[in-house]
C-alpha positions in Angstrom: 0.0 0.0 0.0 1.3 3.4 -0.9 2.6 5.4 2.0 2.8 2.4 4.4 6.6 2.2 4.4 7.2 4.9 7.0 4.8 3.1 9.4 6.6 -0.2 9.0 10.0 1.4 9.6 8.6 3.1 12.7 7.2 -0.2 14.1 10.5 -2.0 13.2 12.5 0.6 15.1 10.9 -0.6 18.4 12.3 -4.1 18.1 15.9 -5.0 18.9 18.0 -7.9 20.2 16.0 -10.7 18.5 17.3 -14.1 19.6 16.4 -17.7 20.1 13.9 -17.8 17.2 12.3 -21.2 16.4 9.1 -22.4 14.7 7.3 -25.4 16.3 5.5 -26.7 13.2 2.0 -28.1 13.9 0.7 -28.7 10.4 1.8 -28.2 6.8 0.2 -28.9 3.5 0.8 -28.6 -0.3 -1.6 -28.6 -3.2 -0.2 -27.7 -6.6 1.2 -24.2 -6.4 -0.2 -23.4 -2.9 1.2 -24.4 0.5 0.7 -23.6 4.1 2.3 -23.9 7.5 0.7 -23.6 10.9 2.7 -23.5 14.1 4.1 -21.5 17.1 6.9 -19.0 16.7 9.1 -18.7 19.8 11.6 -15.9 20.1 13.0 -13.3 22.5 12.9 -9.7 21.4 13.3 -6.4 23.2 10.5 -3.9 22.6 11.5 -0.3 22.9 14.7 -1.2 24.8 13.0 -3.2 27.5 13.7 -6.8 28.7 13.5 -9.6 26.2 11.0 -12.2 27.5 10.1 -15.3 25.5 7.2 -14.5 23.0 5.0 -17.2 21.6 2.8 -16.5 18.6 0.4 -18.7 16.8 1.2 -18.3 13.1 -0.2 -19.3 9.8 1.7 -18.8 6.5 0.3 -19.2 3.0 2.8 -19.7 0.2 2.3 -19.5 -3.6 4.8 -20.8 -6.2 5.5 -18.1 -8.8 7.9 -18.7 -11.6 9.4 -21.7 -9.8 9.9 -19.8 -6.5 7.9 -20.0 -3.3 6.7 -16.7 -1.9 4.7 -15.8 1.2 1.3 -14.4 0.1 -0.3 -14.3 3.6 0.9 -14.3 7.2 -1.1 -14.1 10.4 0.2 -14.2 13.9 -1.4 -13.7 17.3 -0.8 -14.4 20.9 -3.8 -16.7 21.2 -6.6 -16.7 23.8 -4.4 -17.6 26.7 -1.1 -15.9 25.7 0.5 -19.2 26.7 1.1 -21.1 23.4 0.3 -24.7 23.1 -1.0 -26.8 26.0 
């Protein structure tokens, strides 16, 4: 979207010290030129210079193959109803 770059740069400026990233994959699928993954992203990141606790996001990625290359066409992540991650 036109004009959105400054907002994303401002948001990115809040985050620093990303470490310990991993994706715990729950499900994945492929059909033709479309694929998806569902899982939990775990990382440590400092927001606005504060401490870096472990963050757990539920995430879904949708991929599409274009000219032989896989590209993300959709990503959704949230903290989930309990903010705890998987049981």
